[in-house]
DORODREN-774102 format. One record per residue (C-alpha): residue in three letters; residue number from 1; x, y, z. Coordinates in nm, 2 decimals, padded with zeros to 4 digits. Layout:
BEGIN
SITE:ALA:NUM:X:Y:Z
...
END
This chain:
BEGIN
SITE:UNK:1:01.17:-00.15:-00.92
SITE:UNK:2:00.85:00.05:-00.91
SITE:UNK:3:00.50:-00.08:-00.90
SITE:UNK:4:00.32:-00.11:-01.23
SITE:UNK:5:00.08:00.17:-01.30
SITE:UNK:6:-00.22:-00.06:-01.29
SITE:UNK:7:-00.14:-00.15:-00.93
SITE:UNK:8:-00.12:00.21:-00.80
SITE:UNK:9:-00.40:00.41:-00.64
SITE:UNK:10:-00.45:00.78:-00.71
SITE:UNK:11:-00.71:01.05:-00.67
SITE:UNK:12:-00.85:01.21:-00.37
SITE:UNK:13:-01.19:01.04:-00.41
SITE:UNK:14:-01.01:00.70:-00.39
SITE:UNK:15:-00.84:00.79:-00.06
SITE:UNK:16:-01.16:00.94:00.08
SITE:UNK:17:-01.33:00.61:00.00
SITE:UNK:18:-01.05:00.41:00.17
SITE:UNK:19:-01.05:00.62:00.48
SITE:UNK:20:-01.43:00.59:00.52
SITE:UNK:21:-01.48:00.22:00.42
SITE:UNK:22:-01.17:00.04:00.54
SITE:UNK:23:-01.07:-00.22:00.79
SITE:UNK:24:-00.76:-00.11:00.98
SITE:UNK:25:-00.46:-00.32:01.09
SITE:UNK:26:-00.21:-00.16:01.33
SITE:UNK:27:00.15:-00.23:01.37
SITE:UNK:28:00.43:-00.05:01.56
SITE:UNK:29:00.58:00.11:01.24
SITE:UNK:30:00.28:00.13:01.01
SITE:UNK:31:-00.10:00.10:00.96
SITE:UNK:32:-00.28:-00.07:00.69
SITE:UNK:33:-00.62:00.04:00.56
SITE:UNK:34:-00.79:-00.23:00.35
SITE:UNK:35:-01.11:-00.16:00.16
SITE:UNK:36:-01.31:-00.35:-00.11
SITE:UNK:37:-01.23:-00.20:-00.45
SITE:UNK:38:-01.48:00.04:-00.60
SITE:UNK:39:-01.41:00.06:-00.97
SITE:UNK:40:-01.65:00.34:-01.03
SITE:UNK:41:-01.41:00.58:-00.86
SITE:UNK:42:-01.13:00.49:-01.10
SITE:UNK:43:-01.34:00.55:-01.42
SITE:UNK:44:-01.22:00.91:-01.43
SITE:UNK:45:-00.86:00.78:-01.44
SITE:UNK:46:-00.94:00.56:-01.74
SITE:UNK:47:-00.85:00.24:-01.56
SITE:UNK:48:-01.15:00.05:-01.70
SITE:UNK:49:-00.95:-00.25:-01.83
SITE:UNK:50:-00.87:-00.41:-01.49
SITE:UNK:51:-01.09:-00.24:-01.23
SITE:UNK:52:-01.12:-00.52:-00.98
SITE:UNK:53:-00.75:-00.59:-00.91
SITE:UNK:54:-00.54:-00.55:-00.60
SITE:UNK:55:-00.41:-00.19:-00.58
SITE:UNK:56:-00.18:-00.02:-00.33
SITE:UNK:57:-00.07:00.32:-00.22
SITE:UNK:58:00.21:00.38:00.02
SITE:UNK:59:00.19:00.72:00.21
SITE:UNK:60:00.50:00.84:00.39
SITE:UNK:61:00.47:01.16:00.58
SITE:UNK:62:00.74:01.42:00.60
SITE:UNK:63:00.73:01.36:00.98
SITE:UNK:64:00.90:01.02:00.91
SITE:UNK:65:01.19:01.19:00.73
SITE:UNK:66:01.23:01.54:00.61
SITE:UNK:67:01.43:01.42:00.31
SITE:UNK:68:01.25:01.29:00.01
SITE:UNK:69:01.54:01.06:-00.07
SITE:UNK:70:01.48:00.86:00.25
SITE:UNK:71:01.10:00.85:00.20
SITE:UNK:72:01.14:00.73:-00.16
SITE:UNK:73:01.39:00.47:-00.04
SITE:UNK:74:01.14:00.33:00.21
SITE:UNK:75:00.87:00.33:-00.06
SITE:UNK:76:01.10:00.14:-00.30
SITE:UNK:77:01.19:-00.12:-00.04
SITE:UNK:78:00.82:-00.19:00.03
SITE:UNK:79:00.73:-00.20:-00.33
SITE:UNK:80:01.01:-00.43:-00.42
SITE:UNK:81:00.91:-00.67:-00.14
SITE:UNK:82:00.55:-00.66:-00.26
SITE:UNK:83:00.64:-00.73:-00.62
SITE:UNK:84:00.86:-01.02:-00.53
SITE:UNK:85:00.61:-01.18:-00.29
SITE:UNK:86:00.27:-01.12:-00.44
SITE:UNK:87:00.17:-01.38:-00.69
SITE:UNK:88:-00.05:-01.33:-00.99
SITE:UNK:89:-00.32:-01.54:-00.82
SITE:UNK:90:-00.33:-01.29:-00.53
SITE:UNK:91:-00.34:-01.00:-00.77
SITE:UNK:92:-00.70:-01.07:-00.86
SITE:UNK:93:-00.82:-00.99:-00.51
SITE:UNK:94:-01.06:-00.69:-00.53
SITE:UNK:95:-00.90:-00.49:-00.25
SITE:UNK:96:-00.73:-00.16:-00.22
SITE:UNK:97:-00.46:-00.11:00.04
SITE:UNK:98:-00.33:00.21:00.19
SITE:UNK:99:-00.01:00.19:00.39
SITE:UNK:100:00.07:00.47:00.63
SITE:UNK:101:00.40:00.48:00.80
SITE:UNK:102:00.41:00.61:01.15
SITE:UNK:103:00.66:00.86:01.28
SITE:UNK:104:00.99:00.72:01.40
SITE:UNK:105:01.35:00.67:01.33
SITE:UNK:106:01.32:00.33:01.18
SITE:UNK:107:01.40:00.39:00.81
SITE:UNK:108:01.76:00.27:00.86
SITE:UNK:109:01.64:-00.07:00.98
SITE:UNK:110:01.53:-00.24:00.66
SITE:UNK:111:01.47:-00.59:00.83
SITE:UNK:112:01.24:-00.45:01.09
SITE:UNK:113:01.04:-00.25:00.84
SITE:UNK:114:01.00:-00.55:00.60
SITE:UNK:115:00.92:-00.79:00.89
SITE:UNK:116:00.63:-00.57:01.00
SITE:UNK:117:00.51:-00.51:00.65
SITE:UNK:118:00.50:-00.89:00.59
SITE:UNK:119:00.32:-00.95:00.92
SITE:UNK:120:00.05:-00.70:00.84
SITE:UNK:121:00.01:-00.85:00.49
SITE:UNK:122:-00.05:-01.19:00.64
SITE:UNK:123:-00.27:-01.04:00.92
SITE:UNK:124:-00.49:-00.86:00.67
SITE:UNK:125:-00.50:-01.19:00.46
SITE:UNK:126:-00.38:-01.01:00.14
SITE:UNK:127:-00.12:-01.28:00.09
SITE:UNK:128:-00.12:-01.64:00.21
END
């Protein structure tokens, strides 16, 4: 189950903005970069109908796994958890989240991955 298109982040200006204006949260397996939304950046992507909603991007480097199958599996696991645990009331928060996975051989341990993802979501106060 993939994220809806209105929850995804895209565009190099969006990522530049997040890298420069974010609060960072570090875990053993991943880092979170949380920034206030900036709807002006998304105007070129014609996302004017819901600009101030929570949006997310999950970046997984080839250094995590050379195989795209494994990287996509990790992405789907995190997206599925997010869709099941984020409520509509949390979806209005005007934040953008960039998740960067660190290098390591952890993609086989789904529980460890989800536990850290959940801990960082609570730590960053994106969910309650």
